[in-house]
C-alpha positions in Angstrom: -22.9 19.0 4.0 -19.8 19.7 1.9 -17.5 17.2 0.2 -14.0 18.1 -1.0 -11.7 15.7 -3.0 -8.5 15.0 -1.1 -5.6 15.2 -3.5 -4.1 11.8 -2.7 -4.3 8.3 -4.0 -4.1 6.8 -7.4 -6.8 4.1 -7.0 -9.8 4.8 -4.8 -11.2 8.3 -4.5 -11.1 10.0 -1.0 -13.2 12.9 0.0 -13.4 15.1 3.1 -17.0 15.6 4.4 -18.1 18.2 6.8 -21.4 19.5 8.1 -19.7 22.5 9.8 -19.4 20.7 13.1 -18.0 17.2 12.5 -15.8 15.9 9.7 -15.5 12.5 8.1 -13.7 10.8 5.2 -15.6 9.1 2.4 -13.9 6.6 0.1 -15.3 5.2 -3.2 -13.9 3.3 -6.1 -13.5 5.1 -9.4 -16.6 5.2 -11.5 -14.9 3.7 -14.6 -11.8 1.7 -15.3 -12.3 -0.6 -12.4 -10.5 -4.0 -12.4 -11.7 -7.2 -10.7 -10.8 -7.6 -7.0 -9.6 -4.0 -6.7 -11.1 -0.9 -5.1 -13.1 -2.8 -2.4 -13.8 0.1 0.1 -16.4 -2.0 2.0 -13.7 -4.6 2.7 -11.4 -1.8 3.9 -14.2 -0.7 6.3 -14.5 -4.3 7.7 -10.7 -4.5 8.3 -10.4 -1.2 10.1 -13.5 -2.0 12.2 -11.7 -5.1 13.4 -8.4 -3.4 14.0 -10.0 -0.4 15.8 -9.0 -0.7 19.5 -5.8 -2.8 18.9 -2.3 -1.4 19.1 -2.6 -0.5 15.4 -3.9 3.1 15.0 -6.7 3.3 12.5 -9.6 5.8 11.9 -12.9 4.9 13.6 -15.2 3.4 11.0 -18.6 4.9 10.7 -20.6 3.3 7.9 -20.3 1.2 4.7 -22.7 0.7 1.8 -22.6 -1.8 -1.0 -25.8 -0.5 -2.6 -24.7 1.3 -5.8 -28.0 3.0 -6.2 -27.1 5.5 -3.4 -24.0 7.1 -4.8 -23.5 5.2 -8.0 -20.6 3.2 -6.4 -20.1 1.4 -3.1 -18.7 3.6 -0.4 -17.4 3.7 3.2 -17.1 6.4 5.8 -14.7 6.9 8.7 -14.1 9.7 11.2 -11.5 12.2 10.0 -8.3 11.8 12.1 -6.2 15.0 12.5 -2.6 14.6 11.4 -0.1 15.5 8.8 0.4 13.7 5.5 4.0 13.4 4.4 3.3 12.8 0.7 6.1 14.6 -1.0 9.8 15.4 -0.4 8.6 19.0 0.1 6.4 17.8 3.0 9.4 16.0 4.5 11.5 19.1 4.2 9.4 20.7 6.9 10.5 18.0 9.4 14.0 18.0 11.0 16.3 15.0 10.8 15.7 13.9 14.5 11.9 13.9 13.9 12.3 12.0 10.7 14.2 9.3 12.4 11.6 9.0 15.2 8.8 8.8 12.6 10.6 6.0 10.7 11.1 4.1 14.0 7.4 4.6 14.7 6.5 3.3 11.2 8.5 0.1 11.8 7.0 -0.3 15.3 3.5 0.0 14.0 4.1 -2.5 11.2 5.5 -5.0 13.7 2.4 -4.4 15.9 0.1 -5.1 13.0 1.8 -8.3 12.2 1.6 -9.3 15.9 -2.2 -9.1 15.9 -4.1 -12.4 16.0 -6.5 -12.3 13.1 -8.9 -14.8 14.8 -9.0 -12.8 18.0 -10.3 -9.7 16.1 -12.7 -11.5 13.8 -10.6 -11.5 10.7 -9.8 -15.2 10.7 -12.0 -15.7 7.6 -10.6 -12.8 5.7 -8.5 -15.0 3.4 -6.7 -18.3 3.3 -3.8 -18.3 5.7 -1.3 -20.2 3.6 0.2 -19.9 0.2 0.3 -16.1 0.3 3.1 -15.6 -2.3 1.3 -18.0 -4.7 -2.0 -16.2 -4.3 -0.3 -12.8 -4.8 1.5 -13.9 -7.9 -1.7 -15.4 -9.3 -3.7 -12.2 -8.6 -1.1 -9.7 -9.8 -0.1 -11.7 -12.9 -3.9 -11.8 -13.7 -4.0 -8.0 -13.3 -1.0 -7.7 -15.6 -2.9 -9.5 -18.3 -5.6 -6.8 -18.1 -3.5 -3.7 -17.9 0.1 -4.5 -18.8 1.7 -2.5 -21.7 2.5 -4.8 -24.6 6.1 -3.6 -24.8 6.8 -5.1 -21.4 5.1 -8.5 -21.8 8.3 -10.4 -22.5 10.1 -9.1 -19.4 7.0 -9.5 -17.2 6.7 -13.1 -18.4 10.4 -13.7 -17.5 9.7 -12.2 -14.0 6.5 -14.2 -13.4 8.2 -17.4 -14.5 11.1 -16.8 -12.2 8.8 -16.0 -9.3 6.9 -19.3 -9.9 10.2 -21.2 -9.7 11.4 -19.4 -6.6 8.4 -18.5 -4.6 9.4 -17.7 -1.0 8.2 -20.1 1.7 5.7 -18.7 4.2 6.8 -19.1 7.8 4.4 -16.6 9.5 0.8 -15.5 8.9 -0.8 -12.3 10.0 -2.8 -9.3 8.9 -0.8 -7.5 6.2 -1.5 -4.0 4.9 -0.1 -4.5 1.4 0.7 -0.8 0.7 2.5 0.4 3.8 4.7 3.5 3.8 4.7 6.9 5.4 2.3 8.6 2.9 -0.4 6.0 3.8 -0.3 7.2 7.4 -1.4 10.4 9.3 1.4 11.7 11.5 1.2 13.7 14.7 4.3 15.8 14.2 4.2 17.2 17.7 4.9 13.8 19.1 6.4 12.1 16.0 3.7 9.4 16.3 1.5 7.7 13.8 -2.1 8.9 14.4 -3.6 6.5 11.9 -2.7 4.0 9.2 -5.0 4.5 6.2 -5.6 3.0 2.7 -6.3 -0.6 3.6 -7.5 -1.6 0.1 -4.9 -4.3 -0.4 -5.0 -5.7 3.2 -5.5 -9.4 3.7 -4.1 -12.4 5.7 -0.6 -13.2 4.5 3.1 -13.3 5.0 4.3 -10.4 7.1 7.7 -10.5 5.3 6.0 -9.7 2.1 4.4 -6.6 3.7 7.8 -5.4 4.8 9.2 -6.1 1.3 6.5 -3.9 -0.2 7.4 -1.0 2.1 11.1 -1.4 1.1 10.4 -1.7 -2.6 8.6 1.6 -2.6 11.8 3.3 -1.5 13.0 3.0 -5.2 13.3 6.4 -7.0 11.0 5.0 -9.7 8.1 5.4 -7.3 8.3 9.2 -8.0 7.0 8.5 -11.5 3.9 6.8 -9.9 3.0 9.8 -7.7 4.1 12.3 -10.3 6.6 14.2 -8.1 9.4 13.5 -5.7 7.9 11.4 -2.9 8.6 11.7 0.8 9.2 7.9 0.9 11.9 7.9 -1.8 13.9 10.6 0.0 17.6 9.9 0.7 17.0 11.2 4.2 15.3 7.9 5.0 17.0 4.6 5.7 17.8 2.3 2.8 15.7 -0.9 2.5 18.3 -3.2 4.2 18.4 -0.9 7.2 14.6 -0.9 7.4 14.6 -4.7 7.3 17.2 -4.9 10.0 15.2 -2.5 12.2 12.1 -4.5 11.7 13.8 -7.8 12.6 15.0 -6.1 15.9 11.6 -4.7 16.8 9.5 -7.7 15.8 12.0 -10.3 17.1 12.0 -12.3 13.9 14.3 -13.4 11.2 13.4 -12.7 7.6 13.4 -15.6 5.2 13.4 -15.5 1.4 14.1 -11.8 1.4 15.3 -11.4 -2.2 12.3 -13.3 -3.5 9.9 -11.2 -1.4 11.6 -8.1 -2.8 11.2 -9.4 -6.4 7.5 -10.1 -5.9 7.0 -6.7 -4.4 8.7 -5.0 -7.3 6.5 -6.9 -9.7 3.4 -5.9 -7.8 4.4 -2.2 -8.0 5.0 -2.6 -11.7 1.4 -3.9 -12.1 0.1 -1.0 -9.9 1.9 1.5 -12.2 0.5 -0.2 -15.3 -3.0 -0.1 -13.7 -2.7 3.6 -13.1 -1.6 4.2 -16.7 -4.5 2.0 -17.9 -7.1 4.1 -16.0 -5.5 7.3 -17.5 -5.9 5.8 -21.0 -9.6 5.0 -20.4 -10.2 8.5 -19.2 -11.0 7.4 -15.7 -8.5 9.7 -14.1 -6.0 12.5 -14.7 -3.5 14.6 -12.9 0.0 14.1 -11.4 1.3 10.6 -11.7 -1.3 9.4 -14.2 0.8 10.8 -17.1 4.1 9.3 -15.8 3.2 6.1 -14.1 3.7 4.1 -17.3 7.4 5.1 -17.1 7.8 3.2 -13.8 6.7 -0.1 -15.2 10.0 -1.0 -16.8 12.3 0.0 -13.9 10.3 -2.0 -11.5 10.2 -5.1 -13.7 14.0 -4.8 -14.1 14.3 -4.5 -10.3 12.2 -7.6 -9.9 14.4 -9.6 -12.3 17.6 -8.3 -10.6 16.3 -9.5 -7.2 15.6 -12.9 -8.7 19.1 -13.0 -10.1 20.5 -12.2 -6.6 21.4 -8.6 -7.3 20.2 -5.5 -5.4 
């Protein structure tokens, strides 16, 4: 059996396993620098097990283990799904404009399909509370900020969280939300311009589908390049702007988005906390490499973006 670290992800660790005949993917949390409620790979396994067989393409789950005496951390295993990963702008450059357009359409279609899944019907009704998603998210991520937020941004973060508490978007729908949805968290069949699998379900829960779409759109900001440490595929100007993605989703899902500016503000704040968490792990020596050295520089731009959305500016 061999194990090779896959060079992707800034939170959980992902390995490719092989015995020379079959291949699998192993995911574990980092061994140090973990924060509460984060890095739950066993929960990821549960969610993908429930979604397997629905209209949402996911890798087939194989095993999960919470006993930390086995590998030193909890872990989960899935079958490896063949497919391309469009992580960087260089990866995207290998795909022509027509194919890029079809892949983006497929991304929106798959997200709408996820939000159409009935959580009760697939055994995820007890995954989380169904109401108050924005309030729960703000409480969780502001709590994470208290653990990892750089002191120089505390004032602005406090302004953003106060504004979000005052203008929390109302929840009109509930469904399974991915929480980190964008092209680089999928495997793509380039021959058919189809999504072979959606991966990285660490942040998935029951919540407001509009918030899920807002996260996808907020990642389109160029500051995301600082988090991944290089020009990302998802920030490319070849892809539609956030408003166009939102309009496409409305058409495919047959819904009207409510509280869009507030959802974008909450999404930008969450990404600021994610960036701060990556920088925190780098400071503790838990991780190194592209993105870990520059993620801290994304905190300010995303906090400013969140404030601008709350003030009604794009």
